[in-house]
N, C-alpha and C positions, 0 to 999 in steps of 0.2 A: 399477638405482635407481628408485624408485616414483615415480610422477607427482608425489604430493604433496612427498617430498623434492626432486625437481627444481624443482618451483615455488618452493619454499624457497630451494633454491640460486640460482634466478635473481633471486628478490627481493635475496637479499644481494649478489649480483654488481651488480644495479641500484643498490643503495643505496651501495656502495662507488665505483661509476663516478661517481654524480652528486655525492657527498661530495667525491670528487677534483676534480670540475669545478667546485666551489664551489656548484652549483646548490641543495643541500640549505641550506647557511648562508647563502644570499642569500634563501632562503624562495621559491626557484622551484617550479614544478610540472612534472612529467611531462606532464600533461593542462591546459594552460593554455587557460583559458574566455575566448574573445574578448570584448571589449568591443563594445555595440551602441548605436546611437540609439533612444532610447525615444519612437518616434513612431507607433507603431499601435496604434489601440484595440483593447483587450483582446477577444478573440472569447469570447462566452458560450454554453456548449453549451445547446441549446433544451432547454425541459422536452418530453419525450415525451409524444404524445398517447397515450390509451388509451380503451377502451370498457369499459363494465360490463354485462354480461348475466349473470342469474341469481347475483347476488351476486359474481361474478368480475371482477377488474378485469384487462383482459388488454392487453398492450404487444406491439409487433411491433417487432422489429430484423432489419437485413438486411446481413450482411458482405459488403462489397464492395470491389473495388479502385478507385482513383481517382488524381488528381493533385492538388497542392497548390503553392502557389508562397509557400514559406517564406522563401525570400531573395529579393532584388527581382530579377525578370527571369529565374529559374530555376524550371523546373518539375521537380516531385520525383513519382516514383510513390509512392502510400501506399496502405494500407488503412484502412476505417473502417467504422463501423455507420451506416447510413442517410445517408452523406455520405462525402467523400473522406478525413477524418481524424477520429478519436476518434468518440466516439458521442452521443446525446442523454443527458440526466439523467432516469433514471427516478425516480419519487417515489410513495410509497405510506403509509398510516397503519397503525399496529399494529391487528391485528384483521380487518383485510382480507385476501381471499384474492386471490392474484395469479397470472396466467399470462403467460409471455412465449413468444411464437412467434419462434424464431430461425432465419432461412434463410441458408443459406450459397452465397452466388454467387461465392466465389473459386474457384480452380482446384485447391485443396488441401483437405483435411480440416482442421477447426480445431474449436473447443469454446467455450463460454462459462460461466466460473465465477463465481458469486456472491459474492466475496470480503467476509468478514465476516458472512454470513448464515447464520440458524440455519433448515436445511432438511433434508426427508430426504437421504440419500446420493445416490439415483438422481437428484435434482434439482440436485446440487451442480456439475454442469459441469465436473468434473475430467477426467482422462485416460480415465476408463471411459464417458465419454458424449460421443463424437465425432459430428461433423457432418460428413457427407461432401458433396463437392461437389453443389449442387442440392438436397439434402436441408432439411427442416425439422424443428426439436426444438422440442417445446412443454412445458417443465417447468411445475407449478403447486404452489404451497404456500401456508399462511397465514402471514402477517408476526405473530410472537410473540416480539419482542424491543424494546428501548428504542430511541427515536429516536437515529440515529448517522447518520454519513457512510459509506457504504459504497462500493464500486466493483465494476465487473464487467470481465473481461478472458479471453482465451483459456487454456487450459490444455492442449493437446495434449503426449501425451509426448514429450519430447525436441525441441520445436520451441516452446516458450512463450516464450523471449526473443525470436525472430523475429517471432511474430505480435503480441506487445504493442508491440516496437520500431517495427514498420510502421505502427503507429497504432490497433490494435484496444484500445479501452478507454472507459470512461465512469463517471460516477459514477450512485449508487442511494441516494437520500435517504429515511430512515425518519422518519415523526414520530409523537408520542404525545402523550397528554395534558399532559405536564410540559414538552415543547418548545412545543406550542400556547400555554401559558400564562406560558411564560418571558419575562423582559424582555431580549431578544436580537434584534439586527436580522434581519430575516425576509422582506426583499422580495428573492426570488431576481434575482440579477443586477444589483440596484441597491445592497443595503445588506448582501446575504447572497451572497457572492461565490463561486463554485467558482474554485479556483485548482490546476490539474492541472499540475504542473512535470515536465518530461523534458529530457534532454540528448540530443544526435545528433552524429553524424560524417555530413558530407556529403562523396561524393568528387567528383571533377572534373567529372562529368557533372551533379551536383546529386542524386545518388541516395543514398538513405539508406544507410550502410556499418555494417555490424557486425563489429568486430575480433576475431578468433578467432585470437589470437597467442601464447596463454598468458600474457597477461597477467591480474593479479588487481584488482578482482573480478569484471572484466568490461569491456565497453566504457564509457570515460567519454569523453562527448562534448565538443567544445570550443563547440557551441552550445547554449545553453539556451534553452527556449521554455516559454509559459504558455499552458495551453488552445491549444496549436499555433500560438501567437503568437509572434514573435521581437521582442523590443524593445517590448512591451506597456505600456500606460497605461490607467487606468481612473478615469473622473471619479467623485469623492466628493460626495454631495450630503446626507450626514448627518453629525451630529457622531461617530458610531460607525459602523464598517465590520466584518463579520463575514467573516473568510476561511477558507474549507474547504480547508484545504491538503491536499493528495495529493501524495506522492513517487511518480509513475507512471514512474520511471526504472527501467532493468532491472539497474544496479549501483550507482550514484552515491548516496552520503548526504550529505544538506544539514543545514546548521544554519541555520535561517530566524531573521531578526530584523530590527531596523532601527537605523542609527546614532543616532539622535535621540530614541528614543522606547522605552519598554517596552510590553507588551501584558497582556491577560489571556487566558490558556489556558483554554476553558470546556468542551473536550471532546476526547477521544481517540478512537482507533479505534471503539470499541464504544458511544460516547453520553457524555452530561455527565458532568463532574466533580461531585463533591459541592458544591462552591463554586469560584468562579475564582480562578487562580493567577497572579499576577503575575511574569513571566517576562521575561528580555532576550532570550533566544533559546531556539528549540525544534530539538533533531535528530530528523530523521526518515529513516529507513532505506528501502529500495524496499517498497512496500506500506502503509507506515504513514501514519496521517492524524492531523490535529490541527485543531481549529478554536480561531481566536484571535479577539478582538475588539480593535480599535484604534482610539484616539481621536483626533479631529483639530479643528484650530483652522481658521477661515476663512482661505483662501488658502495653506495648507500644501501643500507638495510633498514627498514622501518616498519612498524607495524600499525596498521589500522586497528583501532580500539573502541570501545565503547566504555566512557567513564561513567561515574555515577551521574545518571540524567537528573536534571532539576524537573520534577513532576508537577511544580506548581502548587504547593501547598497541600499535597494528597495527604489524608490521614494515614498515620502509620506506613509512610512510602517506602520504608526499610522493606516492608512485606511485600511490595509490588515492584521489587526490583531497584528502588532508588538508591541502595548502597552497592549495587552490583557493578563492578569494573573488571574488564576483561578485553582481551586481545580477540583479534577477529581474523586477520589477514595480514600475513606478512609479505612484504614487497622487498624485492631483491634487486637493485640496480646491477646493471654489467659495467664491466671496466671503461668500454666504449658505449656511448649512448648518443643515437640518432638525434639531430637537431629536432626541436619543437617549438613552433612559436607561440607567445603568450595568447591566452585565449581572447578573441575578439571576434565580434559578429555585427553585422547591420540588420536593419530591419526587413522583416519578409513583405513581400509584394501585396501579402493580404492583410498587413498589420492594420490598416484603417478599418477594414471590416470586423476585424476579430477584436477591436479596444473595446473596453467595458468604460462607460462612463456613469458616474454616480448620478448627475444631472439627469440621466434618461431613464431612471428609475420611477416607475409608475405606481408600484405595490410594495407593501412591506409584510412580512409574515414573523412570527415568534415560534420558538422551539424551546423547550425545557427538557432536558434528560437528566431522569432521576427512576430510582427503584426499578430498572429494567423497563421504564416506561418513557414515551416522548410525547409530552403535552398530556400526561395522566392516562395515556392508553398503550396497550401492547398490541403487536402487530396482529391484524386480522386479513387475510388473504381476500376476505371478501368486502371489506371497507376501503373505500377511498377518502385518505384524509384531507389532501389539498388539491385544489384543480387550479392550473395556471395558465394563461392564454398566449399561445405562439406569438413570438415577436416581443414580448414584453421583458424589460429589465426590472430586476427586483431585488430588494434586500432583505435578507433572511438574518435575523437577531437569534443567536443560537447560544443558549447558556446551560452548563453544565451544574445543576444543583445539588450534584451528589459529591461526597468528600472523596471518591475514588475516580480513578482514569477513565476518561472516555475519546473516543477518536470518530469524528464526524465525517461521513461521505455521503455526497450526492451524486446520483446517477445522472450521465448524460451531458453534464455541464461542467466548465472547469470556472471555477470563481476566484474573485479578488478579496482579499481580507481588507476592508475599509478601515475598520478600528477594533481594537480590543480594548474593551472598557473605556471607550472614547478616545484611545490615544491610537496613532499610526502603529501599525505592526512593524517589529523590527525588519531590517533589510533582509534576513533570511526567510521571512514570509511574505514577502513584497510580490513574489511571482504568482503565476496561475498556479490554483490548486483545486482538487477534488476532494481532498481528504485532510482534515485540520484537528490536531491535539486540540483538547479542550481542557484547560485547568479548571478546577472548582470554583464557583461561584464568581467565573467571569463572563461577560458578554462579548460575544465575537459578531460584528456585522459583515457580512458576506454578501458581495455583489455578484449577481448571475444573470445571465439572459438566455431565454429558452426558443430555441429557433428551429426551423424545419419541419420537425415531425410532429404530428397530432394524432391522435387515437381515444376515441371515446370508451374504449371497453381496456387498453392494455396499459398499466401503470408503469411508472419508473420507482425506485425506491429510495428513500434517504434512510440511514440508520447509523449505528455505532458499529465502528470496524474493529473493536475488540470482541471476536468472533463468538464468544460465549454469551456476551451481553446481547448481541444481534439475534442468536439462536434462541435466548429465552424471552425474546419479545421486544427489545429497544429498535423497532424499525417501523417506519410507515410508508405510504405510498401516495404518490401524486400523478394525477393526469396533465397533458398537455392538449388543450383544445383549440378550436378555431375561435376567432374574436366572435362575441355576441352570443357564444355558450355560457351559461352560468354554472356557477358551483352547485346550485340547487339540482341541476339536472342530473349530477354525476355523484354528488357525495352520498356514501352510505349505499351505493347500489351493488 
């Protein structure tokens, strides 16, 4: 029996067992999230300091071990950048040249991938850019993409899940002319709030525990934290608050919203939408981001929560968090709130060059995800799976052939979802994306353009962002080459 068939058999058995016990009928969960008191002020990751010399803005990050008291009286060993857990928020403007000096003070090799960033493949921070213990890596590139909420995290081959789970992650915010002029909350940490949501399991000694027991889609924790804070609250002082949501979990999919109000979705992974979209909930798979603007009245108290996510026909979804509902962050409005305009913005001066047009597509490719493989193959660091030509616009058809969740991420580009099973995507998926949740047995057509950077040796990655799946082989590699070079020159090199 193959591993994939064994997993499916296990899921079927689990579903039958829970159904027989009445758990499914009662709405129970195989991974119940425990309720907590919301009495700890939300930790805000500090803005990273930088220096500008010769027109280059340089940041410094150090990956190091530490300890953190997530639970009262319990000290947990952790990893973090420039601190015990998570890392500072990097921030830069479109048009700036940046460099990041990354030093590894861990006792094992790691890397730092700039998730969602358009940059040369040698600077991407994937598995081909390892940082050995004691070494420093200094990538440099020019920021040339719209304002967005991006993030950074390790990407060592076969160990990404563990490194992210232990705490190595942070936000990288980009600004441009459109975001600077927009009517959007913009005071970082006040009314423009980073919200990194993760779930964890703690063992009896308070250590972070990854469960590799064959479960799908990986470890689902019973403790949910925001910016590393369990039971967090944030004081609201303005009529509107912008929440920059990141699903920083390794496996869990969330459905974020409020019981007592709707909100405006203003941006997805790659930047601002064309206009705000009023929603009651937004589903985020691992790696996905969303910016939402929430309105308040004086004295309001409400909670951001994750309701039971619609996983889209996933087999035994209750065993994968499909029945889990829990509060994430409490928001407490003051008795007097500063005025805050309704969200609005105009197009960037770069809008024309950034636009993706389906009629420009000259190439199509197909990808099927199943059994920890893409197109029937597991990741091989020495194999190039696809070769694309710089300047080309392509349509990638991506299908999840597995009855379990997957989350598809493409390095270097921001794509647009053209259709899902031939239909236009819902408004919440109409913006620029670099990661998308794949419902089983549905086909997603993704429009993307490959610009600026070529390299005949160094590839970019595409993979499932459910990190256990990635580590176990659900990843491929592609080169971007100059016009006239052919796939036969590189595939299999």
